[in-house]
C-alpha positions as CSV (number, residue, x, y, z in Angstrom):
1,M,-13.2,22.5,-10.1
2,P,-12.3,19.9,-8.4
3,T,-11.2,16.9,-10.1
4,D,-12.3,12.5,-10.2
5,Y,-9.7,11.8,-7.5
6,E,-10.3,14.7,-5.8
7,R,-13.8,14.3,-4.8
8,V,-13.7,10.8,-4.4
9,R,-11.4,11.4,-1.3
10,S,-13.5,13.5,-0.3
11,A,-16.2,11.3,0.0
12,I,-14.0,8.5,1.0
13,L,-13.1,10.7,4.2
14,Y,-17.0,11.5,4.2
15,L,-17.6,7.6,4.6
16,A,-15.3,7.3,7.1
17,E,-16.3,10.0,9.6
18,R,-20.4,8.7,8.8
19,A,-20.7,5.9,8.6
20,P,-22.3,4.4,11.5
21,E,-25.4,6.7,10.6
22,Q,-25.1,4.5,6.7
23,P,-25.4,8.0,4.3
24,S,-27.6,7.8,0.9
25,L,-26.0,7.3,-2.6
26,E,-27.6,11.0,-2.4
27,D,-26.1,12.7,0.6
28,V,-22.7,11.3,-0.8
29,A,-22.7,12.8,-4.7
30,E,-24.7,15.5,-2.5
31,H,-21.6,16.2,-0.4
32,V,-19.1,16.2,-3.6
33,G,-21.1,18.3,-6.2
34,L,-21.9,15.0,-8.3
35,S,-25.3,13.7,-9.3
36,P,-26.0,10.5,-8.1
37,S,-25.4,8.0,-10.9
38,H,-22.4,10.4,-11.5
39,F,-21.1,9.4,-8.7
40,Q,-21.8,5.8,-8.1
41,R,-19.9,5.4,-11.2
42,V,-16.3,7.9,-10.3
43,F,-16.3,6.7,-7.1
44,T,-17.2,3.2,-7.9
45,R,-13.8,3.3,-11.2
46,W,-11.4,4.8,-8.8
47,A,-12.2,2.7,-5.5
48,G,-13.1,-0.3,-7.3
49,V,-16.2,-0.6,-4.4
50,S,-19.3,0.8,-4.3
51,P,-19.5,3.7,-2.4
52,K,-22.7,1.6,-0.5
53,R,-20.4,-1.8,-0.5
54,Y,-17.3,0.5,0.8
55,V,-20.1,1.7,3.8
56,Q,-20.6,-2.2,4.4
57,Y,-16.2,-2.1,4.6
58,L,-16.4,-0.3,7.7
59,S,-18.3,-1.3,10.0
60,A,-16.6,-3.9,12.9
61,V,-19.0,-6.6,11.1
62,E,-18.8,-6.7,8.2
63,A,-14.7,-6.8,8.4
64,K,-15.1,-9.8,10.7
65,R,-17.3,-11.9,8.3
66,L,-14.6,-10.8,6.0
67,L,-11.8,-12.5,8.2
68,R,-13.7,-15.4,8.5
69,E,-13.5,-15.3,5.2
70,S,-10.3,-15.0,4.4
71,Q,-8.6,-17.8,6.7
72,P,-9.0,-20.9,3.8
73,V,-7.6,-18.8,1.3
74,L,-4.7,-17.4,3.8
75,D,-3.7,-20.9,5.0
76,T,-2.8,-21.1,0.9
77,A,-1.3,-18.3,0.5
78,F,1.5,-18.8,3.6
79,E,2.3,-21.8,2.2
80,V,2.6,-21.3,-0.6
81,G,4.2,-17.6,-0.8
82,L,6.4,-17.8,2.6
83,S,8.2,-21.5,1.6
84,G,8.4,-20.7,-2.4
85,S,10.9,-19.6,-4.2
86,G,10.7,-15.6,-3.1
87,R,8.1,-14.9,-5.7
88,L,5.1,-13.3,-3.1
89,H,1.4,-12.2,-4.1
90,D,-0.3,-12.2,-7.3
91,L,1.5,-9.5,-8.3
92,M,5.1,-11.2,-8.6
93,V,6.8,-8.5,-6.1
94,T,10.6,-10.0,-4.8
95,V,12.1,-8.8,-1.9
96,E,15.8,-7.2,-0.7
97,A,17.3,-6.0,2.1
98,M,19.3,-3.8,2.1
99,T,22.0,-4.6,4.0
100,P,23.0,-3.5,7.4
101,G,25.9,-1.4,6.6
102,E,23.8,0.6,4.1
103,Y,21.7,1.1,6.8
104,A,24.1,1.7,9.3
105,R,25.8,4.6,6.9
106,G,22.7,6.4,5.9
107,G,23.2,5.2,2.7
108,E,26.7,6.3,1.2
109,G,27.9,4.8,-1.4
110,V,24.1,4.0,-2.6
111,S,22.8,5.5,-5.7
112,I,19.0,7.0,-5.7
113,V,16.7,7.3,-9.0
114,Y,13.3,9.8,-7.5
115,G,10.8,10.7,-9.9
116,V,7.0,12.4,-8.8
117,H,4.7,11.1,-11.3
118,E,0.1,11.2,-10.7
119,S,-0.9,7.8,-9.9
120,P,-5.0,7.3,-9.4
121,F,-4.1,8.2,-5.3
122,G,-2.7,11.6,-6.4
123,P,0.8,12.4,-6.6
124,C,3.3,9.8,-5.6
125,L,7.7,9.4,-5.5
126,I,9.0,6.6,-6.0
127,A,12.2,5.6,-5.8
128,L,14.6,3.1,-7.1
129,T,18.0,1.9,-6.2
130,D,20.0,-0.8,-9.3
131,R,18.5,-3.8,-7.3
132,G,14.3,-2.2,-6.9
133,V,11.5,0.3,-5.8
134,C,13.8,1.5,-2.0
135,A,10.3,3.8,-1.2
136,L,7.1,4.6,-3.0
137,R,4.6,7.3,-1.0
138,F,1.4,9.4,-1.7
139,S,1.3,13.7,-1.1
140,D,-1.1,15.7,-1.3
141,D,1.6,18.1,-2.8
142,P,1.7,18.1,-6.4
143,D,5.6,18.8,-6.4
144,A,5.3,15.6,-3.6
145,A,7.7,18.5,-1.5
146,D,7.1,16.0,2.2
147,A,8.0,12.9,0.1
148,V,11.4,14.5,-1.2
149,A,12.3,15.3,2.4
150,A,11.9,12.5,3.9
151,L,13.5,10.1,1.9
152,A,16.2,12.7,2.1
153,V,15.8,11.9,6.1
154,E,15.7,8.5,5.4
155,W,19.0,8.0,3.1
156,P,20.8,11.9,4.3
157,R,24.1,10.3,2.4
158,A,22.9,8.8,-0.5
159,D,23.4,10.0,-4.4
160,V,20.0,11.8,-4.6
161,R,19.2,12.4,-8.0
162,R,15.1,13.0,-10.0
163,D,14.5,11.3,-13.2
164,D,11.1,11.5,-13.7
165,G,11.4,9.7,-17.2
166,G,13.5,7.0,-15.9
167,T,11.2,6.1,-12.9
168,A,7.5,6.4,-15.1
169,E,8.2,3.0,-16.5
170,V,8.4,1.0,-13.1
171,V,4.8,3.5,-11.7
172,D,2.9,2.8,-15.1
173,R,4.6,-1.1,-14.1
174,I,2.3,-0.9,-10.1
175,F,-0.3,1.1,-11.5
176,G,-1.2,-1.3,-14.6
177,S,-0.5,-4.7,-14.8
178,L,2.9,-6.2,-13.7
179,D,4.3,-8.8,-16.5
180,A,4.5,-12.3,-14.3
181,D,7.7,-13.3,-17.2
182,E,9.4,-9.5,-14.7
183,P,9.0,-9.2,-11.1
184,L,8.8,-6.2,-9.8
185,S,12.4,-5.7,-7.3
186,L,11.6,-4.3,-3.7
187,A,15.2,-3.1,-2.1
188,L,14.3,-2.5,1.5
189,K,15.8,-0.5,4.3
190,G,14.0,-2.5,7.9
191,T,15.4,-4.5,10.4
192,N,14.1,-8.2,10.1
193,F,11.6,-8.6,11.7
194,Q,10.1,-5.9,9.9
195,L,11.0,-7.5,6.4
196,R,9.1,-10.9,7.8
197,V,6.1,-8.6,8.2
198,W,6.4,-6.8,4.8
199,E,6.7,-10.8,3.0
200,A,3.8,-11.9,5.0
201,L,1.5,-8.7,4.0
202,L,2.6,-10.2,-0.1
203,S,1.4,-13.2,1.1
204,V,-2.2,-11.3,1.3
205,P,-4.4,-12.2,-1.5
206,E,-6.5,-9.5,-3.4
207,H,-9.5,-9.1,-2.2
208,A,-8.1,-11.1,1.5
209,L,-8.9,-9.5,5.0
210,I,-5.7,-11.0,7.8
211,S,-6.1,-9.3,11.0
212,Y,-2.7,-7.9,13.1
213,S,-2.9,-10.7,15.9
214,D,-3.7,-13.6,13.0
215,L,-0.1,-11.6,10.6
216,A,1.7,-12.3,14.2
217,A,1.3,-15.8,14.1
218,R,1.4,-15.9,10.5
219,I,5.1,-14.6,11.0
220,G,5.5,-16.8,14.0
221,E,5.5,-14.5,16.7
222,P,1.7,-14.6,18.3
223,R,2.0,-12.2,21.2
224,A,4.6,-8.8,19.2
225,T,0.9,-7.5,17.5
226,R,1.7,-4.5,18.5
227,A,5.4,-5.0,16.8
228,V,3.4,-6.2,14.2
229,A,1.6,-2.8,13.8
230,S,4.2,-1.4,14.0
231,A,5.7,-2.4,11.2
232,V,2.9,-2.2,8.9
233,G,2.7,1.6,9.8
234,A,7.1,2.1,8.7
235,N,5.9,-0.1,5.2
236,P,8.3,2.0,3.0
237,V,6.3,0.7,-0.4
238,A,2.8,1.6,0.5
239,Y,0.4,-0.3,-2.4
240,V,2.9,-2.5,-3.6
241,I,3.5,-3.9,-0.1
242,P,-1.0,-4.1,1.5
243,C,-1.1,-2.6,4.3
244,H,-4.4,-1.3,3.8
245,R,-5.9,-5.3,3.8
246,V,-5.1,-5.3,7.5
247,L,-7.5,-4.8,9.9
248,R,-7.6,-4.9,13.4
249,S,-10.1,-7.9,14.9
250,T,-11.8,-6.4,16.6
């Protein structure tokens, strides 16, 4: 029997494919094998919005409206977040770059502990250094074998070991509620440009959206929209750095 997560995932794919047709609640519920009322509750609990609202998010008109509404909030967030003490966005996250030497040496001398855990979005791998979270990847595999392999490729010379118990608390903080008195630290491997993009993303408030072009302008690179999109795609800690809040402007 499919889990609630699997049903919601199937529903999201179904809605994404058929958004222009505006599928009914009954159609989607039938697709995932639930009654309409049960499906409405399950989808809203996992996705945070109703199925109807999710379809609206998928439409270009709705996306443009949300982008316009987000601008005043974004203006304030960027002014405070990017010029403040380094504590960024509502989850209280601090960012520290891995050193160029660590980057060039493939992580030689760096100790990384990782764990595989269940999350609201399925199995995930989280990896930690002594300075913070360096990777958060989601997988369809219960053992997250693809994410483990990607970690090994990214850090070929690091001392990597698995410790689910040692990483469980951080996963609970990320998907629960973070203690505002104890910021979540990220130790990220990326270029200076990527780090600027990721820090800017952290200043996009919850429920606000931003376009790639506006994000490029926010970091002072208005003509670098493609490079910004590439940096967003290279985000090593999905969900914590909210790349899901970036939309195309058209």
